N, C-alpha and C positions, 0 to 999 in steps of 0.2 A: 490055588493060592489061599493061604490062611487068611480068612476074612474077618477073624475076630480082632486082628491086630490093627489098631487105628492108623498106624503109619502106612499100612498097605491098602486100606480102604480109601475110596474117593473122599476127598475133603469136602464137606457139604456146607461149611460156613460161608459167609459173605466172601465172594471172590476166592473161594477155596483157601480161606485163611487156615493156618495150622490149628488143629484141635488140641491145644495144650491141656485142656481139661480132661482129655481122655488118655493122653500118653503117659505111660509109666516106665520106670527104669527098665523093667524086664522086656519091654517091647522093642528096644533099639536093636539088640544083636540079631534076633530072629528076622526082624524086618530088613536089616542090612544084608544078611545072608541071602534072603529071598531076592532082594533087589540086585545083588551082585550076580545071582544066577540069571536073572532076566537080562542084565546088561551083557553077560557072556553069550546068551542066546542071540541077542540082537547083533552082536559082533560076528557070531558064527554065520548068521543069515547074510550079513553084509559080505563076508568073505566068500560065501558060496554063490553069490549073485553072478550068473553067467554073463550078464551084460558088461560091456566094456566100462571100466571105471570112469565116472564123470563127476561133476561138482555135486549134483543131487545125491546120487547113490553111494557116494563115498564120503565127501566132506560134510555134507549136511547130515547124512546117516550117522556119521561118527559123533557129530556134535550132539545128537539126541540119544545115542545108544545107552548112556548111563544116567539118564535124567532122574529116575527114581532113586538110584543109589546116591546121586549127588544131593537130592532133596533131603533124604534121611540123614546122610552124613552132615549136611549143612545144619539141620535142626539140632542134631547132637552137638556139633561143634559150638554152636551158639549157646546152648545150655551149659556146656562144660565150662565156659568162661563166665557166664552171667548168673547161673543158678544151680551150682553143682554141690550136692551133698557127697559124702564119701562114696556111696554106692555108685552114683553117676560118674564121679571122678575115676573110680576104679576101672570103668569100662574103657577108658582112654587107651589102656595098654592093649586092648583087643581091637577096638574100632579103628584107630588110626593106621595100624599096620595093614588091616584088611583093605582100607581105602587106598593106601599106598600100593599094595600088591595089585589091585585092580588097575590102577594107573600104569604100573610097570608092565602088566600083562598087555595093555594096549600099546604103550610106547615101544616095547621091545618085540612086538609081533611083526615078523618079516613080511607076512602076506598083507597085513593091513598097510604097512609102510610102503610096500610095492605099489598098492593101489593109489595111495596118497601121492607118491612120487610120480606115477604115471600122469595123474591130473596136473600136478605141479609143473612137470616138464613141458606140458603143452598149454600152460596158462595163457600165453599171449594170443592163442587162437580161439579162446573160449568165449570171447565177448562178455567178460564178467564186469559188473559195476565195481566201483571203488570198495564198497563194503565186502562184496564177495571175494574180491582179490585179496583184501586184508585178511579175511578168514582163512583163505587158502594158504597164504604165506605164514600166518600164525600157526596153522595146523602142521604145516611142513616143518617149521622151526621147532614146534613142540616135540616132534619126533627126533630131529637131529640133535636138539639140546638135551634129549633124554636117551641118547645112545643108539638111535636106529642104524647109524652107519658103522657101529662097532662089530667086532668079531663075537662069536658065540660066547667065548669064555669071558671077554670083557663085559659083555651084557650081563652075565651072571654076577660078576663083581659089582657092577653098577646096581643091580637089583638088591644085593646084600647091603650096599652102602645106604640106599634109600630106605630099606627096612630099618636099619639101625638108627638113621636120622629121625625116622618117624616116631621113635620111642624117646629119643634124647630130648627133643624140644619140649614135649609136655612134661618130662621129668624136670627139666630146667625150671619151667615156670611153676611147677608144683612146689619145688624147693623154695623159690622166691616167695610164693604165697604162704607156705608154712613158716618160713623165717619171719615174714612180716607179721603173721598172726601170733608168733610165739613171744613177742615182747609186749608187755603192758607195764605202765608206770602208774601206780595208784598213790595219790597224794592226799594228805589230810590237814596240812598246815596252810593257813592263810598266806604266810610269807612265801611259800613255795610256788604259789600261783599268781604272785603280784605281777601286774602289768597286763595280764590276759583280759581281753574284752569279756563283758558279762555274757554275751551270747555263746562264746566259746566255752566259758565255765559251765554254763547251763547244760550244754551238750555233753561235756565231760562228766557232769554230775549224773545226768541221765544214763550214760554208759556205765558208770560205776554202779548205779542202783540196779541196772539190769543184771549185773553180775553179783548182786546181793551185798554190795558195799554201800551202806547208807552214809550220807553226809561226807562223801569223799569225791575226788575227781579222778577219772581214769583217762590216761592219754595213751595212744598207741601209734603205730607207724603208718596207719592209713593217712593219706594226704590231708583230708579235712581236719584231722586231729594234729598231725605232725607239723604242717606248715604254720598254722597260727601259733603253735607253741614256740617254734624257732623264731618267729617274727616278733612276738610280744612278751615272752616270759623273761622277767628280769633276772631270775636266778641262773647265773652263768654255769654252775656245776650241773644243773639239771638239763640245761640246753646241751651241754657237752655230752651228757649221758644219752640223750635222745639222738643227737647227731651221730655219735659212735655206733649206736644200735642200728640206725637207719643205713649208715654208710658201710656197715660190715655185713649187711644181710646176705646170707648164702655164701659168705666167705669164711672158711673154716667152720668148726662146730658141727652140729648135728645135720644141718641141711646144706652142707658144703657143695658148691657147684664147680669147684676148680677142675676136677677131673672131667666133668661133663663139658666144660668150656674147651679144654684141650682136645677132647674127643671130637666135638662138633667141628672144630677148626680143621683137625686132621682129615676127617671124612669129607668135608666140603672141598678141601684142597685136592684130595685124591680124586674126587669126582670130576672136578674141573680139568685136571691133567688128563684124565681118561678121555675126556671129550675134546681134548686138543687145545685147552686154554692154559695160559701160563699160571694163572691163579684164580681163586674163586671170585675175586674182584673183577678180573677180566671177563669171566663168564657172565657175571651178573650185569655188568655195565654194557655188554654188547646189545642188551635189550632195554636201553635207557636213552633219554634225550642226551645225556652226557657222553654216551658212547664208549669211553675208556677211562682207566684209572688216571692217566696223565691229565686229562681235562678236569677231573674231579680234584686232583691234587693241586693243580694250578688255581682252580676256582677257590678252594678253601684257603690256599696260601694268600691269595689276593685279599680275601676278606680278613684274614688274620693280620695282614700288614696294616689294613685300615683300622682294625679293632684293638690290637695289642696295646698301643700307647694309651689309647682312650681307656682301656681296661685297667692299666696300671694307675692312670690318674684317678679313676673311680675308686680303686682300692686305697690309694694314698689318701683320698679325701675322707673316706670312711674311717681309716686308721687314725687320722688326725682328729676327727670328730670324737671317736671313742676315747682317745687320750684326753681330750678337752673335757668331756662330760664325766668320765668315770676313772680317769687316770690309767686306762688300760694301755700297756705299751706293746704287748705281744698279741696282737689281734689274730684270732683263729677262725677257721671256717664256721664254727658254731656261733661266732659273734657277728658274722657279716650281715645276715638277714636282719638281726635285731637292730644293729646300729645303722644299717642302711635305711631301715624304716623310720628310725628316729630322725636321721638326717633329712630324709624326704619331708617329714613333718615340719622340720625347722625351715627348710628351703622353700617349700611351697605352701606352708600352713595347711598341710593336707595329710590325712591319715586314711589308708585304704578302708579302714573300718567305718569311716564317715559315709562311704558309698553303700555299705551293706543294707541299711534300712530301705534304700530305693530299689533293691534287687530281690524282691520277694519272688521266689521261683515261679509261681503262677503268672506273675506279671511279665517275667522275662520270657516265659514260653509264649505268652500272648505277643510279646515284642518280636520274637523270632518269626511267628506266624504273620505279623503285620509287615515285616520286611519281605517275606515270601510273596505276600499279596501285592505290595507296592512295586516290587521289582519284576516279579514273574507271573502275577495274576493268579496265585494259588490260594485256595481256602481249605480249612481243616475242620472236620466235624467229628467230635468224639462219638464212638459207637460202643456202648457198654455190653452189647451182645456178642462182640467178638471175643473169643477166649484169649486169656493172657496167661503167662507162666508164673506170675507172682502177683499178689494183690496190689503191689505198688505200680505195676505196669499199666499204661493206658494205651488204647488203640484208637486211631483216627482214620476216617476216610478222607482222601485228598481229592479235591475237584479243581478244575480250571474255572475261575469265576465267570469269565465272559461267555464261554460256550456251555458250561455245566458239565463238561466232559469229565468222567471218572478217571483219576490219574494213579490210583493205587492206595495202599495202606501204609500207615506210619505208626510204629510202636515207640513208646518212650519209657525208660527205666532209669531213675535218677539217683537212688541212694545206695550207700555202701552196705554190704552185709557180708557175713563170713563165708557165704557160698559164692561170692562174686570176686573176680580178680580185680586188682586196682587199675586206675587209669580211666580213660574214656575212649569209646570207639563207636564207629558206625558200622552196621552190618546189614545183611539182607536175609530174609527167609525165602525170598524168591526174587530173581533178577527180572529185568524187563526183556521182552523179546519172544521168539518162537519157542514155546514149550508145549509138548504133546500136540504139535502141529498147529497150535493157535497162537496168535499174538497176545501176550499177557502183560498186565501192568505189574510193577514191582511192589514187593512188601518190604519196606525199609524199617530199620530200627536203630535207635541210638541208646547206648548204655553208658552211664556216668557214675561217678562216686562223689556226690555233692553233699554239702552241709545239710544235715537232717533237721526237720522241724523239732522244736523242744516242747515241753508241756505248756509253755506260755508264749512261744513265738513260732511263726511259720518258718519255713526254710528260707533264710536270708543268705543269698549267695555273695561270695567275694567277687571282686571285679574279675579276677582270674577265672573263676568258675563261669561267669557270664560269657567271657571270651571263649571258654571251652565249649559251652553250649552252642554258641554261634558257629564255632569251628566245626563241630560234629554235624550241625545242621547243614553246613555248607556241603559236607560229604553227602548228607541225606538228599539234598537238592540234586546233586549229580546223579543219584539213583532215581529220584522221583521224576525228573524232567527228561530222563533218557528216552530217546526215540530212535531205536536201532532195530535191525531185523534179527540179529543173532545174539542170544543172551551172553555168549562168551566175549562179545565185543562191547556189550552195553554198559551204561552206568560207570562205575568206578574201575572197570576192567581196562585200565590205561597204564602206560608206563608209570612206574613208581615215583619218578621224579617229577611227574606231572599231576599225580593224584592229589597232592596237597594244595594245588592252586584253588580249586573251588571252595575248600574248607578255610584256608588261610585268608582268602580275600574277604570272607564274611566277617572276620574279626574286626576289619577296619571300620565298619559302621558303628560299632559300640565305642569307638574313640571319638565320634563326632556328635555334636549337639543335635543335629537333625535326626540321627539314628536314635539317640538316647531319649529324645523328646517323645518318641512313639510309645515308650513303655516304662521309663524309669520314674516310678511314683512312690512316695513314702508309704510304707505298708500300714501306717496308722492314720495319717492325715490325707493320703492320696495326693499330696502336693507334688508337683513335678520337681525333678532334681534342679536345684538352683543353678543359674547360669554361671555364678562364680565358682561353684564346686566343679562344674564341667571344665571351666577354664583351668582350674588347678590340676584336674585330672590330665588335661591335654598337655599342660606344661610339664607334668611329671612323667609323661610317656617316654621321653628321651633319657630320663634319669637312669644312670648306670647302664646305658645301652652298650657301651664298650665291654663292660664286665659280662653282661648277659651274652653278648655275641661270642666272647672268648669261651664261655661255658658251652654253648652249642657247638662251636668249632672243635672244642676238646672232644666231645662225643663223636663228632663226624670224623675227626682225624684218627681217633682211637679205633673206630670201626674199620676205616680203610687199612690201618696197620694190621689189625687182626686178620684181615682177609687178603692182604697182598704180600704177607711175609711167608717165607717157607716155614711151615709148622715144625719141621724137625729141629729148627733153631730155637723153638720156644719151649722152655722146660718149666718156667716159673710164671704163673699167671700174673702175679703181683709185680714182679720185676719188669715183665714185658709191658704192662700197663703204664708203669712209671716212666719207662723210656718213651713209649708212644705218645704220652701227654706232656712231655717235658716243655715243648715250646709254647703250649697253650696255657700251661698252669700259672696261675697268679699267686697261689698259696703253696708253701712247701708241702711235701707229701706227709700225711699223718699215718703213723704206724697203725696197722689193723683196719684201715679203711680201704675199700676196693670197690670200684663201680662195675667192673666187667662181670662179676659173679651175679649181679642182679640186673644186668643190662638186657632185659627180656626182648626189647625191640630187635636186637641183632642176633640173639641166640635162640629165641623161641618165637619171635614174630617174623614178619616178612622183610625186615630192614637190613639183613646182612649185606654189607658192602653198599648199603643204600641210605645210611642215616644222613648223609650230606643233603639228601633230597628235601629236607625241611628248609635248609638255607636256600637251596636252588629254587624251591617254590616260593620262598619269601621274596626273591628277586622278581619272579613272575607276578606275585600278588601285589607287590609295591608298584610295579610298572603298570599293571592292569588297573589298580585303584586310582593311580594318577589320572587315568583316562576318565573315570567317573568324576573325580574332583574337578577336572577341566570342564566337563559338560553338565555336571549336576549329579549329586549323590543318588538320586532316583530317576535319572534321565532315561526315558523310555527307549530311546534309540540305542544307547550304549548297553542297557540291560538286555534288550532284544538281541543285540550282536553277541553278547556273552552267552545268552541262553542258546541261540541258534548255532553258534560255532564251537562252543565249549561244553556247556552243560548237557545238551541233548545228543551230542555226537559220540560219547563214549570213546572207545579206542578204534573207531572206524577209519581214522586217518592218522598220519604221523602227527604227534602233538605240536611240533614246531609249525607245521602247515596250518593246523587249527588255530594256533595262537596268532599267526600272521594274518589269518582271515579276520580275526577279531580286532587286532590292534593296528593292522596295516604295516607292521614291521616286526623285526625280532625284538625281544625284551631288552631293556637297557639296564645292565647290572648296577649302574650307579643309583638307580631309583631307590634301592634298599639303603644304600649308604646315606642318601639324602634324607630318607624317612627317619633313620636312626640318628641323624645329626652327626654322622661320622665324617662327612665331607661338607 
């Protein structure tokens, strides 16, 4: 084995942390090739084992066969989205197909499947515990859902489909990234930036200067730049210009995703039919809490019914207000954020920017740690000796305060850069569970794109960014508190319509005085956030809830439409989108705008036919948080129940069973409508 390659040598840092300081672009491919060879040897040994197939020599052996390959591919995948220059990005075309091919080699191997099926068929006589049974069922399903029961020629077709898809998803997101980066607006007139808060302007000036443009302001389509512009810029023409650029990303032009969208949808449909499902949505939902497209469609329709009239009222109120203050009679999508914010200021004497001084990033991070301590007894200690992949990244050791038990590592990466994809996510460099024959603690990371510090101010977050940090930290807790045996069932390895519960519930604490009091302090005076400001914030929380709900439902229904329609009937991406969103849309269609072409969640991420799960999980989190509100926001008994039945159990049982153990009953869908003030 080539021992000069750091990816193949034993990791010698604290708890085998990844040696980012040693890994170079040229290390990935040779290391992956070597690891795939090792995986294939492990599989060959397993197949050649003369002993009768049992849980240990087949199911557990399979779980661990490709550990090294998974580790290397995982590190590469994390870097490709968080810190990729062109050279690293270029490897995607080689690395992802290799990883997909290895997965296909396993899932389409008759001998391996025969062994798995032998164990599966006698499962009831094996005396397995719940978690072992779950692993066995999940393993068996991973074969049947990947074509193990197909004929040889159908298996070959499936393999080709998976290979094609493995290249199309990264291509889709690369186009979105390039289209996002290709637009810049440089302004030099005072009147063009009227209305924008000083902190935003300072950030825009720093960006312009970094590009050699002195005394100007640069705005781009990254969210920390785009959203404040759309919310505060008085200049309507420039808002329209920004909106059109943002809303047409990867639609037509140089980085057009239309053909890629159609191809992805066709291939996924073909794959589902090959496996005996009517549509890709049927295929996906068979492994979700929701179970089938009918349930999802009824769920979304029920919410739309409760939201649509409220959404129309919200829009009418903003339209009336825009007319009153500026005489605008034809309100457009690029006006909504601006007038909505002004209306909110008038109604609640409240401006989101008033909150920013209380949300210095370092304080918010302390706040999220304080919540973890009060609720779950965790403490975090920065360790500067652990290598990181970028100077802005920090690494922490996690401990259980009461017992002093080491719980894992936590990495944070907060600011936008051109080598990082947009959005925010939680990921892991190592999951919790049995790895290399030992129980390991997880290495969890969160990656965000927050407002950067400027020459005179620290990073001051918007309220939305604070919620995002708490959201991703909720996912991180799901990883950190995991206490399972098998890593493929641990942490966030749960049904996708359940995975957002731990993240979304965390957002609730930053809407409450008790939560904010732990960390919201003025960055200059250290004064706590005034009670009346918190009251205004709370009052404004239900503001435009109908409009926001319709917007989320629009994405959810569009996703379902893409994946439950016969693709041979879809020839025009834009026309299809318009039809699919007709009943949720509150604004008429704007020529040239299209969201499908940049809808990475469903075309490049894991949310195909699953975008509804944000709303589904909102029901779970609203219902679960009502329990905390009844008993106390930091009630030890409720927090312990949430930790023991949900955060630590991963995917070891059906999520509905776990939820019922926590709550004592199934979730109440009206909890969400109550929280949003829609009933």
